Structures are given as structure tokens and as C-alpha cells.
PQR file of N, CA, C, O and H, with PARSE charges and radii, in Angstrom:
ATOM      1  N   MET A   1      92.298  98.928  89.349 -0.4000 1.5000
ATOM      2  CA  MET A   1      92.136  99.874  88.148 -0.0000 2.0000
ATOM      3  C   MET A   1      90.982  99.335  86.655  0.5500 1.7000
ATOM      4  O   MET A   1      91.265  98.193  86.293 -0.5500 1.4000
ATOM      5  N   GLY A   2      89.812  99.989  85.829 -0.4000 1.5000
ATOM      6  CA  GLY A   2      88.744  99.839  85.655 -0.0000 2.0000
ATOM      7  C   GLY A   2      88.489  98.788  86.434  0.5500 1.7000
ATOM      8  O   GLY A   2      88.369  98.629  87.648 -0.5500 1.4000
ATOM      9  H   GLY A   2      89.583 100.917  86.124  0.4000 1.0000
ATOM     10  N   LYS A   3      88.403  97.795  85.071 -0.4000 1.5000
ATOM     11  CA  LYS A   3      86.974  96.550  85.695 -0.0000 2.0000
ATOM     12  C   LYS A   3      88.039  96.296  87.353  0.5500 1.7000
ATOM     13  O   LYS A   3      87.347  96.346  88.369 -0.5500 1.4000
ATOM     14  H   LYS A   3      88.501  97.924  84.085  0.4000 1.0000
ATOM     15  N   ASN A   4      89.238  96.102  87.533 -0.4000 1.5000
ATOM     16  CA  ASN A   4      89.602  95.108  88.653 -0.0000 2.0000
ATOM     17  C   ASN A   4      90.056  96.335  89.874  0.5500 1.7000
ATOM     18  O   ASN A   4      90.638  97.399  89.659 -0.5500 1.4000
ATOM     19  H   ASN A   4      89.801  96.062  86.707  0.4000 1.0000
ATOM     20  N   ILE A   5      89.531  95.734  91.313 -0.4000 1.5000
ATOM     21  CA  ILE A   5      90.203  96.472  92.218 -0.0000 2.0000
ATOM     22  C   ILE A   5      90.968  95.281  92.927  0.5500 1.7000
ATOM     23  O   ILE A   5      90.543  94.127  92.982 -0.5500 1.4000
ATOM     24  H   ILE A   5      89.058  94.870  91.488  0.4000 1.0000
ATOM     25  N   TYR A   6      92.315  95.794  93.530 -0.4000 1.5000
ATOM     26  CA  TYR A   6      93.400  95.020  93.971 -0.0000 2.0000
ATOM     27  C   TYR A   6      93.611  94.955  95.132  0.5500 1.7000
ATOM     28  O   TYR A   6      94.369  95.916  95.264 -0.5500 1.4000
ATOM     29  H   TYR A   6      92.661  96.732  93.485  0.4000 1.0000
ATOM     30  N   GLY A   7      93.419  94.181  96.883 -0.4000 1.5000
ATOM     31  CA  GLY A   7      93.655  94.091  97.606 -0.0000 2.0000
ATOM     32  C   GLY A   7      94.597  93.539  98.140  0.5500 1.7000
ATOM     33  O   GLY A   7      94.872  92.421  97.703 -0.5500 1.4000
ATOM     34  H   GLY A   7      92.803  93.400  96.776  0.4000 1.0000
ATOM     35  N   LEU A   8      95.394  94.065  99.206 -0.4000 1.5000
ATOM     36  CA  LEU A   8      96.601  93.280  99.855 -0.0000 2.0000
ATOM     37  C   LEU A   8      95.909  92.677 101.800  0.5500 1.7000
ATOM     38  O   LEU A   8      95.442  93.604 102.462 -0.5500 1.4000
ATOM     39  H   LEU A   8      95.171  94.973  99.561  0.4000 1.0000
ATOM     40  N   GLN A   9      95.911  92.068 102.093 -0.4000 1.5000
ATOM     41  CA  GLN A   9      95.426  91.911 103.156 -0.0000 2.0000
ATOM     42  C   GLN A   9      96.804  90.822 104.119  0.5500 1.7000
ATOM     43  O   GLN A   9      96.602  89.791 104.761 -0.5500 1.4000
ATOM     44  H   GLN A   9      96.290  91.315 101.555  0.4000 1.0000
ATOM     45  N   PHE A  10      98.169  91.565 103.872 -0.4000 1.5000
ATOM     46  CA  PHE A  10      98.876  91.148 104.158 -0.0000 2.0000
ATOM     47  C   PHE A  10      99.857  92.692 104.257  0.5500 1.7000
ATOM     48  O   PHE A  10      99.705  93.755 103.654 -0.5500 1.4000
ATOM     49  H   PHE A  10      98.333  92.402 103.350  0.4000 1.0000
ATOM     50  N   TYR A  11     101.221  92.129 105.616 -0.4000 1.5000
ATOM     51  CA  TYR A  11     102.250  93.183 104.796 -0.0000 2.0000
ATOM     52  C   TYR A  11     102.985  92.327 104.143  0.5500 1.7000
ATOM     53  O   TYR A  11     103.524  91.355 104.672 -0.5500 1.4000
ATOM     54  H   TYR A  11     101.345  91.266 106.106  0.4000 1.0000
ATOM     55  N   VAL A  12     103.057  92.612 103.001 -0.4000 1.5000
ATOM     56  CA  VAL A  12     104.475  92.266 102.148 -0.0000 2.0000
ATOM     57  C   VAL A  12     106.107  92.464 102.170  0.5500 1.7000
ATOM     58  O   VAL A  12     107.138  91.906 101.794 -0.5500 1.4000
ATOM     59  H   VAL A  12     102.619  93.402 102.572  0.4000 1.0000
ATOM     60  N   GLU A  13     105.555  93.866 103.002 -0.4000 1.5000
ATOM     61  CA  GLU A  13     107.309  94.140 103.463 -0.0000 2.0000
ATOM     62  C   GLU A  13     107.370  94.395 105.040  0.5500 1.7000
ATOM     63  O   GLU A  13     107.948  95.233 105.731 -0.5500 1.4000
ATOM     64  H   GLU A  13     104.718  94.319 103.307  0.4000 1.0000
ATOM     65  N   ILE A  14     106.602  93.412 105.289 -0.4000 1.5000
ATOM     66  CA  ILE A  14     107.223  92.582 106.934 -0.0000 2.0000
ATOM     67  C   ILE A  14     108.616  92.682 107.412  0.5500 1.7000
ATOM     68  O   ILE A  14     109.450  92.087 106.729 -0.5500 1.4000
ATOM     69  H   ILE A  14     106.132  92.731 104.728  0.4000 1.0000
ATOM     70  N   ASP A  15     109.019  93.313 108.441 -0.4000 1.5000
ATOM     71  CA  ASP A  15     110.050  93.533 108.981 -0.0000 2.0000
ATOM     72  C   ASP A  15     110.350  92.930 110.277  0.5500 1.7000
ATOM     73  O   ASP A  15     109.450  92.440 110.960 -0.5500 1.4000
ATOM     74  H   ASP A  15     108.341  93.796 108.996  0.4000 1.0000
ATOM     75  N   LYS A  16     111.882  92.946 110.744 -0.4000 1.5000
ATOM     76  CA  LYS A  16     112.123  92.415 112.388 -0.0000 2.0000
ATOM     77  C   LYS A  16     111.415  93.506 112.788  0.5500 1.7000
ATOM     78  O   LYS A  16     110.428  93.129 113.418 -0.5500 1.4000
ATOM     79  H   LYS A  16     112.613  93.343 110.189  0.4000 1.0000
ATOM     80  N   LEU A  17     111.468  94.497 112.717 -0.4000 1.5000
ATOM     81  CA  LEU A  17     111.589  96.047 113.258 -0.0000 2.0000
ATOM     82  C   LEU A  17     109.804  96.081 113.575  0.5500 1.7000
ATOM     83  O   LEU A  17     109.163  96.479 114.548 -0.5500 1.4000
ATOM     84  H   LEU A  17     112.271  94.803 112.204  0.4000 1.0000
ATOM     85  N   MET A  18     109.372  95.439 112.206 -0.4000 1.5000
ATOM     86  CA  MET A  18     107.998  95.497 112.874 -0.0000 2.0000
ATOM     87  C   MET A  18     106.832  94.607 113.160  0.5500 1.7000
ATOM     88  O   MET A  18     105.616  94.799 113.147 -0.5500 1.4000
ATOM     89  H   MET A  18     109.893  95.115 111.416  0.4000 1.0000
ATOM     90  N   ILE A  19     107.697  93.417 113.462 -0.4000 1.5000
ATOM     91  CA  ILE A  19     107.376  92.046 113.918 -0.0000 2.0000
ATOM     92  C   ILE A  19     107.708  92.846 115.996  0.5500 1.7000
ATOM     93  O   ILE A  19     106.954  93.029 116.951 -0.5500 1.4000
ATOM     94  H   ILE A  19     108.685  93.261 113.472  0.4000 1.0000
ATOM     95  N   GLU A  20     108.912  93.024 115.804 -0.4000 1.5000
ATOM     96  CA  GLU A  20     108.908  93.073 117.246 -0.0000 2.0000
ATOM     97  C   GLU A  20     107.876  94.701 117.953  0.5500 1.7000
ATOM     98  O   GLU A  20     107.524  94.705 119.133 -0.5500 1.4000
ATOM     99  H   GLU A  20     109.525  92.875 115.028  0.4000 1.0000
ATOM    100  N   SER A  21     107.629  95.609 117.240 -0.4000 1.5000
ATOM    101  CA  SER A  21     106.868  96.606 117.965 -0.0000 2.0000
ATOM    102  C   SER A  21     105.678  96.042 118.245  0.5500 1.7000
ATOM    103  O   SER A  21     105.049  96.302 119.271 -0.5500 1.4000
ATOM    104  H   SER A  21     107.915  95.606 116.282  0.4000 1.0000
ATOM    105  N   TRP A  22     105.090  94.809 116.880 -0.4000 1.5000
ATOM    106  CA  TRP A  22     103.638  94.659 117.473 -0.0000 2.0000
ATOM    107  C   TRP A  22     103.455  93.795 118.205  0.5500 1.7000
ATOM    108  O   TRP A  22     102.286  93.455 118.384 -0.5500 1.4000
ATOM    109  H   TRP A  22     105.600  94.598 116.046  0.4000 1.0000
ATOM    110  N   MET A  23     104.531  93.097 118.919 -0.4000 1.5000
ATOM    111  CA  MET A  23     104.855  91.775 119.943 -0.0000 2.0000
ATOM    112  C   MET A  23     104.642  92.657 120.939  0.5500 1.7000
ATOM    113  O   MET A  23     103.984  92.352 121.933 -0.5500 1.4000
ATOM    114  H   MET A  23     105.481  93.373 118.773  0.4000 1.0000
ATOM    115  N   LYS A  24     105.372  94.252 120.701 -0.4000 1.5000
ATOM    116  CA  LYS A  24     105.751  95.353 122.347 -0.0000 2.0000
ATOM    117  C   LYS A  24     103.950  95.646 122.417  0.5500 1.7000
ATOM    118  O   LYS A  24     103.467  95.505 123.540 -0.5500 1.4000
ATOM    119  H   LYS A  24     105.907  94.500 119.893  0.4000 1.0000
ATOM    120  N   VAL A  25     102.839  96.090 121.123 -0.4000 1.5000
ATOM    121  CA  VAL A  25     102.226  96.576 121.813 -0.0000 2.0000
ATOM    122  C   VAL A  25     101.009  94.981 122.231  0.5500 1.7000
ATOM    123  O   VAL A  25     100.252  94.927 123.200 -0.5500 1.4000
ATOM    124  H   VAL A  25     103.231  96.204 120.210  0.4000 1.0000
ATOM    125  N   CYS A  26     101.084  94.533 121.792 -0.4000 1.5000
ATOM    126  CA  CYS A  26     100.190  92.956 122.010 -0.0000 2.0000
ATOM    127  C   CYS A  26     100.777  92.219 122.902  0.5500 1.7000
ATOM    128  O   CYS A  26     100.176  91.155 123.047 -0.5500 1.4000
ATOM    129  H   CYS A  26     101.699  94.577 121.005  0.4000 1.0000
ATOM    130  N   TRP A  27     101.658  92.324 123.538 -0.4000 1.5000
ATOM    131  CA  TRP A  27     102.018  91.522 124.423 -0.0000 2.0000
ATOM    132  C   TRP A  27     102.881  92.381 125.768  0.5500 1.7000
ATOM    133  O   TRP A  27     103.402  93.494 125.707 -0.5500 1.4000
ATOM    134  H   TRP A  27     102.146  93.189 123.420  0.4000 1.0000
ATOM    135  N   ARG A  28     102.806  91.341 127.076 -0.4000 1.5000
ATOM    136  CA  ARG A  28     103.410  92.036 128.172 -0.0000 2.0000
ATOM    137  C   ARG A  28     104.511  91.276 128.076  0.5500 1.7000
ATOM    138  O   ARG A  28     104.256  90.076 127.967 -0.5500 1.4000
ATOM    139  H   ARG A  28     102.382  90.437 127.125  0.4000 1.0000
ATOM    140  N   PHE A  29     105.702  91.577 128.080 -0.4000 1.5000
ATOM    141  CA  PHE A  29     107.116  91.433 128.041 -0.0000 2.0000
ATOM    142  C   PHE A  29     107.615  90.700 129.357  0.5500 1.7000
ATOM    143  O   PHE A  29     108.432  89.780 129.319 -0.5500 1.4000
ATOM    144  H   PHE A  29     105.908  92.551 128.168  0.4000 1.0000
ATOM    145  N   GLU A  30     106.852  91.366 130.942 -0.4000 1.5000
ATOM    146  CA  GLU A  30     107.225  90.565 132.018 -0.0000 2.0000
ATOM    147  C   GLU A  30     107.044  89.354 131.971  0.5500 1.7000
ATOM    148  O   GLU A  30     107.975  88.645 132.353 -0.5500 1.4000
ATOM    149  H   GLU A  30     106.188  92.113 130.974  0.4000 1.0000
ATOM    150  N   ASP A  31     106.070  88.852 131.595 -0.4000 1.5000
ATOM    151  CA  ASP A  31     106.004  87.545 130.830 -0.0000 2.0000
ATOM    152  C   ASP A  31     106.415  86.512 130.427  0.5500 1.7000
ATOM    153  O   ASP A  31     105.928  86.029 129.405 -0.5500 1.4000
ATOM    154  H   ASP A  31     105.314  89.427 131.284  0.4000 1.0000
ATOM    155  N   ILE A  32     107.639  85.747 131.259 -0.4000 1.5000
ATOM    156  CA  ILE A  32     108.491  85.116 130.694 -0.0000 2.0000
ATOM    157  C   ILE A  32     108.159  83.677 129.081  0.5500 1.7000
ATOM    158  O   ILE A  32     108.789  83.382 128.065 -0.5500 1.4000
ATOM    159  H   ILE A  32     108.035  86.139 132.089  0.4000 1.0000
ATOM    160  N   SER A  33     107.031  83.264 129.633 -0.4000 1.5000
ATOM    161  CA  SER A  33     106.499  82.617 128.991 -0.0000 2.0000
ATOM    162  C   SER A  33     106.060  83.178 127.168  0.5500 1.7000
ATOM    163  O   SER A  33     106.179  82.571 126.105 -0.5500 1.4000
ATOM    164  H   SER A  33     106.519  83.504 130.458  0.4000 1.0000
ATOM    165  N   LYS A  34     105.557  84.522 127.471 -0.4000 1.5000
ATOM    166  CA  LYS A  34     105.974  85.659 126.005 -0.0000 2.0000
ATOM    167  C   LYS A  34     107.004  86.005 125.766  0.5500 1.7000
ATOM    168  O   LYS A  34     107.086  86.584 124.682 -0.5500 1.4000
ATOM    169  H   LYS A  34     105.461  85.015 128.335  0.4000 1.0000
ATOM    170  N   ASP A  35     107.989  85.902 126.376 -0.4000 1.5000
ATOM    171  CA  ASP A  35     109.040  86.784 126.270 -0.0000 2.0000
ATOM    172  C   ASP A  35     109.291  84.910 125.188  0.5500 1.7000
ATOM    173  O   ASP A  35     108.729  84.719 124.109 -0.5500 1.4000
ATOM    174  H   ASP A  35     107.922  85.432 127.257  0.4000 1.0000
ATOM    175  N   LYS A  36     109.803  84.326 125.567 -0.4000 1.5000
ATOM    176  CA  LYS A  36     110.223  83.149 125.515 -0.0000 2.0000
ATOM    177  C   LYS A  36     109.714  82.597 123.633  0.5500 1.7000
ATOM    178  O   LYS A  36     110.281  82.070 122.676 -0.5500 1.4000
ATOM    179  H   LYS A  36     110.259  84.481 126.443  0.4000 1.0000
ATOM    180  N   LYS A  37     108.624  83.021 123.892 -0.4000 1.5000
ATOM    181  CA  LYS A  37     107.761  82.896 122.130 -0.0000 2.0000
ATOM    182  C   LYS A  37     108.507  83.623 121.790  0.5500 1.7000
ATOM    183  O   LYS A  37     109.578  83.230 121.328 -0.5500 1.4000
ATOM    184  H   LYS A  37     108.163  83.449 124.670  0.4000 1.0000
ATOM    185  N   ALA A  38     108.145  85.200 121.920 -0.4000 1.5000
ATOM    186  CA  ALA A  38     108.660  85.751 121.309 -0.0000 2.0000
ATOM    187  C   ALA A  38     110.178  86.024 120.208  0.5500 1.7000
ATOM    188  O   ALA A  38     110.539  86.674 119.227 -0.5500 1.4000
ATOM    189  H   ALA A  38     107.274  85.519 122.296  0.4000 1.0000
ATOM    190  N   GLN A  39     110.733  84.891 121.321 -0.4000 1.5000
ATOM    191  CA  GLN A  39     112.152  85.178 120.375 -0.0000 2.0000
ATOM    192  C   GLN A  39     112.465  83.965 119.248  0.5500 1.7000
ATOM    193  O   GLN A  39     113.156  83.938 118.230 -0.5500 1.4000
ATOM    194  H   GLN A  39     110.440  84.363 122.118  0.4000 1.0000
ATOM    195  N   GLU A  40     111.708  83.084 119.856 -0.4000 1.5000
ATOM    196  CA  GLU A  40     111.390  82.002 118.425 -0.0000 2.0000
ATOM    197  C   GLU A  40     110.866  82.423 117.817  0.5500 1.7000
ATOM    198  O   GLU A  40     111.139  81.676 116.877 -0.5500 1.4000
ATOM    199  H   GLU A  40     111.146  83.106 120.683  0.4000 1.0000
ATOM    200  N   ILE A  41     109.814  83.508 117.172 -0.4000 1.5000
ATOM    201  CA  ILE A  41     108.888  84.280 116.519 -0.0000 2.0000
ATOM    202  C   ILE A  41     109.979  84.761 115.721  0.5500 1.7000
ATOM    203  O   ILE A  41     109.953  84.710 114.491 -0.5500 1.4000
ATOM    204  H   ILE A  41     109.592  84.114 117.935  0.4000 1.0000
ATOM    205  N   LEU A  42     110.791  85.154 116.280 -0.4000 1.5000
ATOM    206  CA  LEU A  42     111.629  86.268 115.541 -0.0000 2.0000
ATOM    207  C   LEU A  42     113.181  85.713 115.379  0.5500 1.7000
ATOM    208  O   LEU A  42     114.109  86.493 115.167 -0.5500 1.4000
ATOM    209  H   LEU A  42     110.812  85.195 117.279  0.4000 1.0000
ATOM    210  N   GLU A  43     113.357  84.337 115.496 -0.4000 1.5000
ATOM    211  CA  GLU A  43     114.345  83.103 114.958 -0.0000 2.0000
ATOM    212  C   GLU A  43     113.724  82.467 113.863  0.5500 1.7000
ATOM    213  O   GLU A  43     114.174  81.827 112.913 -0.5500 1.4000
ATOM    214  H   GLU A  43     112.603  83.703 115.668  0.4000 1.0000
ATOM    215  N   ASP A  44     112.605  82.785 114.210 -0.4000 1.5000
ATOM    216  CA  ASP A  44     111.761  81.751 112.380 -0.0000 2.0000
ATOM    217  C   ASP A  44     111.543  82.947 111.825  0.5500 1.7000
ATOM    218  O   ASP A  44     110.824  82.962 110.826 -0.5500 1.4000
ATOM    219  H   ASP A  44     112.240  83.305 114.982  0.4000 1.0000
ATOM    220  N   TYR A  45     112.063  84.137 112.294 -0.4000 1.5000
ATOM    221  CA  TYR A  45     111.603  85.085 110.930 -0.0000 2.0000
ATOM    222  C   TYR A  45     112.749  85.009 110.331  0.5500 1.7000
ATOM    223  O   TYR A  45     112.991  84.744 109.154 -0.5500 1.4000
ATOM    224  H   TYR A  45     112.647  84.125 113.105  0.4000 1.0000
ATOM    225  N   ASP A  46     113.576  85.299 111.353 -0.4000 1.5000
ATOM    226  CA  ASP A  46     115.488  85.186 111.075 -0.0000 2.0000
ATOM    227  C   ASP A  46     115.654  84.273 109.521  0.5500 1.7000
ATOM    228  O   ASP A  46     116.114  84.690 108.458 -0.5500 1.4000
ATOM    229  H   ASP A  46     113.380  85.514 112.310  0.4000 1.0000
ATOM    230  N   LYS A  47     115.130  82.980 109.830 -0.4000 1.5000
ATOM    231  CA  LYS A  47     115.110  81.948 108.903 -0.0000 2.0000
ATOM    232  C   LYS A  47     114.765  81.875 107.779  0.5500 1.7000
ATOM    233  O   LYS A  47     115.365  81.154 106.982 -0.5500 1.4000
ATOM    234  H   LYS A  47     114.756  82.641 110.694  0.4000 1.0000
ATOM    235  N   ILE A  48     113.606  82.679 107.410 -0.4000 1.5000
ATOM    236  CA  ILE A  48     112.465  82.714 106.442 -0.0000 2.0000
ATOM    237  C   ILE A  48     112.874  84.091 106.148  0.5500 1.7000
ATOM    238  O   ILE A  48     112.165  84.338 105.172 -0.5500 1.4000
ATOM    239  H   ILE A  48     113.119  83.264 108.058  0.4000 1.0000
ATOM    240  N   LYS A  49     113.533  85.089 106.362 -0.4000 1.5000
ATOM    241  CA  LYS A  49     112.957  86.432 105.807 -0.0000 2.0000
ATOM    242  C   LYS A  49     113.455  86.206 104.175  0.5500 1.7000
ATOM    243  O   LYS A  49     112.546  86.378 103.363 -0.5500 1.4000
ATOM    244  H   LYS A  49     114.109  84.889 107.154  0.4000 1.0000
ATOM    245  N   PHE A  50     114.560  85.905 103.706 -0.4000 1.5000
ATOM    246  CA  PHE A  50     115.207  85.314 102.877 -0.0000 2.0000
ATOM    247  C   PHE A  50     113.465  85.473 101.726  0.5500 1.7000
ATOM    248  O   PHE A  50     112.742  86.275 101.134 -0.5500 1.4000
ATOM    249  H   PHE A  50     115.299  85.765 104.366  0.4000 1.0000
ATOM    250  N   LEU A  51     113.660  83.968 102.086 -0.4000 1.5000
ATOM    251  CA  LEU A  51     112.154  83.712 101.221 -0.0000 2.0000
ATOM    252  C   LEU A  51     111.136  84.640 101.464  0.5500 1.7000
ATOM    253  O   LEU A  51     110.404  84.778 100.484 -0.5500 1.4000
ATOM    254  H   LEU A  51     114.247  83.317 102.566  0.4000 1.0000
ATOM    255  N   LEU A  52     110.699  85.643 102.883 -0.4000 1.5000
ATOM    256  CA  LEU A  52     109.730  86.940 102.906 -0.0000 2.0000
ATOM    257  C   LEU A  52     110.067  87.747 101.992  0.5500 1.7000
ATOM    258  O   LEU A  52     109.294  88.185 101.140 -0.5500 1.4000
ATOM    259  H   LEU A  52     111.293  85.531 103.679  0.4000 1.0000
ATOM    260  N   ASP A  53     111.760  88.128 102.134 -0.4000 1.5000
ATOM    261  CA  ASP A  53     111.919  89.159 100.851 -0.0000 2.0000
ATOM    262  C   ASP A  53     111.339  88.612  99.537  0.5500 1.7000
ATOM    263  O   ASP A  53     110.469  89.363  99.098 -0.5500 1.4000
ATOM    264  H   ASP A  53     112.388  87.773 102.826  0.4000 1.0000
ATOM    265  N   PHE A  54     111.549  87.600  98.833 -0.4000 1.5000
ATOM    266  CA  PHE A  54     111.739  87.162  97.476 -0.0000 2.0000
ATOM    267  C   PHE A  54     110.401  87.333  96.931  0.5500 1.7000
ATOM    268  O   PHE A  54     110.228  87.570  95.735 -0.5500 1.4000
ATOM    269  H   PHE A  54     112.256  86.990  99.191  0.4000 1.0000
ATOM    270  N   GLN A  55     109.206  87.192  97.978 -0.4000 1.5000
ATOM    271  CA  GLN A  55     107.832  86.523  97.374 -0.0000 2.0000
ATOM    272  C   GLN A  55     107.252  88.069  97.698  0.5500 1.7000
ATOM    273  O   GLN A  55     106.463  88.551  96.885 -0.5500 1.4000
ATOM    274  H   GLN A  55     109.346  86.999  98.949  0.4000 1.0000
ATOM    275  N   ALA A  56     107.632  88.825  98.849 -0.4000 1.5000
ATOM    276  CA  ALA A  56     107.329  90.587  98.281 -0.0000 2.0000
ATOM    277  C   ALA A  56     107.944  90.769  96.803  0.5500 1.7000
ATOM    278  O   ALA A  56     107.181  91.028  95.872 -0.5500 1.4000
ATOM    279  H   ALA A  56     108.273  88.433  99.509  0.4000 1.0000
ATOM    280  N   CYS A  57     108.923  90.673  96.655 -0.4000 1.5000
ATOM    281  CA  CYS A  57     109.483  91.149  95.109 -0.0000 2.0000
ATOM    282  C   CYS A  57     108.281  90.657  94.284  0.5500 1.7000
ATOM    283  O   CYS A  57     107.351  91.233  93.722 -0.5500 1.4000
ATOM    284  H   CYS A  57     109.543  90.463  97.412  0.4000 1.0000
ATOM    285  N   MET A  58     108.567  89.668  94.393 -0.4000 1.5000
ATOM    286  CA  MET A  58     107.466  88.612  92.845 -0.0000 2.0000
ATOM    287  C   MET A  58     105.766  88.869  93.354  0.5500 1.7000
ATOM    288  O   MET A  58     104.965  88.273  92.634 -0.5500 1.4000
ATOM    289  H   MET A  58     109.323  89.199  94.851  0.4000 1.0000
ATOM    290  N   ILE A  59     105.248  89.554  94.323 -0.4000 1.5000
ATOM    291  CA  ILE A  59     104.049  89.759  94.369 -0.0000 2.0000
ATOM    292  C   ILE A  59     104.270  91.222  93.690  0.5500 1.7000
ATOM    293  O   ILE A  59     103.296  91.506  92.991 -0.5500 1.4000
ATOM    294  H   ILE A  59     105.899  90.038  94.909  0.4000 1.0000
ATOM    295  N   CYS A  60     105.157  92.114  93.696 -0.4000 1.5000
ATOM    296  CA  CYS A  60     104.604  93.353  93.410 -0.0000 2.0000
ATOM    297  C   CYS A  60     105.247  93.594  92.178  0.5500 1.7000
ATOM    298  O   CYS A  60     104.930  94.570  91.498 -0.5500 1.4000
ATOM    299  H   CYS A  60     105.947  91.884  94.263  0.4000 1.0000
ATOM    300  N   LYS A  61     106.415  92.527  91.708 -0.4000 1.5000
ATOM    301  CA  LYS A  61     106.829  92.608  90.029 -0.0000 2.0000
ATOM    302  C   LYS A  61     104.890  92.043  89.525  0.5500 1.7000
ATOM    303  O   LYS A  61     104.180  92.961  89.114 -0.5500 1.4000
ATOM    304  H   LYS A  61     106.672  91.734  92.261  0.4000 1.0000
ATOM    305  N   ASN A  62     104.521  91.217  89.574 -0.4000 1.5000
ATOM    306  CA  ASN A  62     103.334  90.665  89.789 -0.0000 2.0000
ATOM    307  C   ASN A  62     102.323  92.012  88.725  0.5500 1.7000
ATOM    308  O   ASN A  62     101.897  92.249  87.595 -0.5500 1.4000
ATOM    309  H   ASN A  62     105.098  90.472  89.907  0.4000 1.0000
ATOM    310  N   PHE A  63     102.419  92.635  90.365 -0.4000 1.5000
ATOM    311  CA  PHE A  63     101.105  93.865  90.648 -0.0000 2.0000
ATOM    312  C   PHE A  63     101.681  94.854  89.230  0.5500 1.7000
ATOM    313  O   PHE A  63     101.064  95.297  88.261 -0.5500 1.4000
ATOM    314  H   PHE A  63     102.765  92.442  91.283  0.4000 1.0000
ATOM    315  N   ILE A  64     102.522  94.905  89.463 -0.4000 1.5000
ATOM    316  CA  ILE A  64     103.100  96.156  88.458 -0.0000 2.0000
ATOM    317  C   ILE A  64     102.505  95.801  87.248  0.5500 1.7000
ATOM    318  O   ILE A  64     101.792  96.600  86.640 -0.5500 1.4000
ATOM    319  H   ILE A  64     103.023  94.545  90.250  0.4000 1.0000
ATOM    320  N   GLU A  65     102.850  94.107  86.643 -0.4000 1.5000
ATOM    321  CA  GLU A  65     102.669  93.609  85.126 -0.0000 2.0000
ATOM    322  C   GLU A  65     101.137  93.614  85.071  0.5500 1.7000
ATOM    323  O   GLU A  65     100.706  93.210  83.991 -0.5500 1.4000
ATOM    324  H   GLU A  65     103.430  93.459  87.137  0.4000 1.0000
ATOM    325  N   ILE A  66     100.431  93.886  85.754 -0.4000 1.5000
ATOM    326  CA  ILE A  66      98.879  93.620  85.783 -0.0000 2.0000
ATOM    327  C   ILE A  66      98.705  95.210  85.601  0.5500 1.7000
ATOM    328  O   ILE A  66      98.953  95.570  84.451 -0.5500 1.4000
ATOM    329  H   ILE A  66     100.781  94.214  86.631  0.4000 1.0000
ATOM    330  N   ILE A  67      98.396  96.063  86.332 -0.4000 1.5000
ATOM    331  CA  ILE A  67      98.971  98.023  86.361 -0.0000 2.0000
ATOM    332  C   ILE A  67      99.069  98.484  84.466  0.5500 1.7000
ATOM    333  O   ILE A  67      98.681  99.259  83.591 -0.5500 1.4000
ATOM    334  H   ILE A  67      98.194  95.770  87.267  0.4000 1.0000
ATOM    335  N   ARG A  68     100.190  96.903  84.892 -0.4000 1.5000
ATOM    336  CA  ARG A  68     101.008  98.019  82.942 -0.0000 2.0000
ATOM    337  C   ARG A  68      99.934  97.679  81.917  0.5500 1.7000
ATOM    338  O   ARG A  68      99.515  98.604  81.222 -0.5500 1.4000
ATOM    339  H   ARG A  68     100.506  96.274  85.603  0.4000 1.0000
ATOM    340  N   LYS A  69      99.551  96.721  81.782 -0.4000 1.5000
ATOM    341  CA  LYS A  69      98.586  96.026  80.732 -0.0000 2.0000
ATOM    342  C   LYS A  69      97.275  96.791  80.574  0.5500 1.7000
ATOM    343  O   LYS A  69      96.413  96.384  79.795 -0.5500 1.4000
ATOM    344  H   LYS A  69      99.891  95.969  82.347  0.4000 1.0000
TER
END
């Protein structure tokens, strides 16, 4: 706002359902190799979900601090 404009080119609100829906749109699940890769991606997401949530909260908190000034 004012002299500055901020934009984010990623999804800080990402969740497992969003990832699954993107995979369904982009991949044909009949392909077993992609099915395996999809499972790996979802398992990796489960492992780092807490970190992604924390970072999303920090981005939102910092953004709010910036626009309050």
C-alpha cells in the first residue's frame, strides 16, 4: 500500500487436499509410476506440514506488521 505493493507467488495456505486436487488435474492416476510419486509427495508433505504451517503464520504475522506501519 502507498509506495509499496506486496505479492506472493506461492500458496502459504497449502494443505493436503489442495495438493491432491492439483495432482488429480495434472496427472493420470492410471500410471503406476505417477501414483507412487504422488504417494511420496503426500508423505513428504505430512512430514513437514508443521513447518509449512509455522512459516505461513510467520508470513501472515509479518505482513500484518508491515501494513500496520
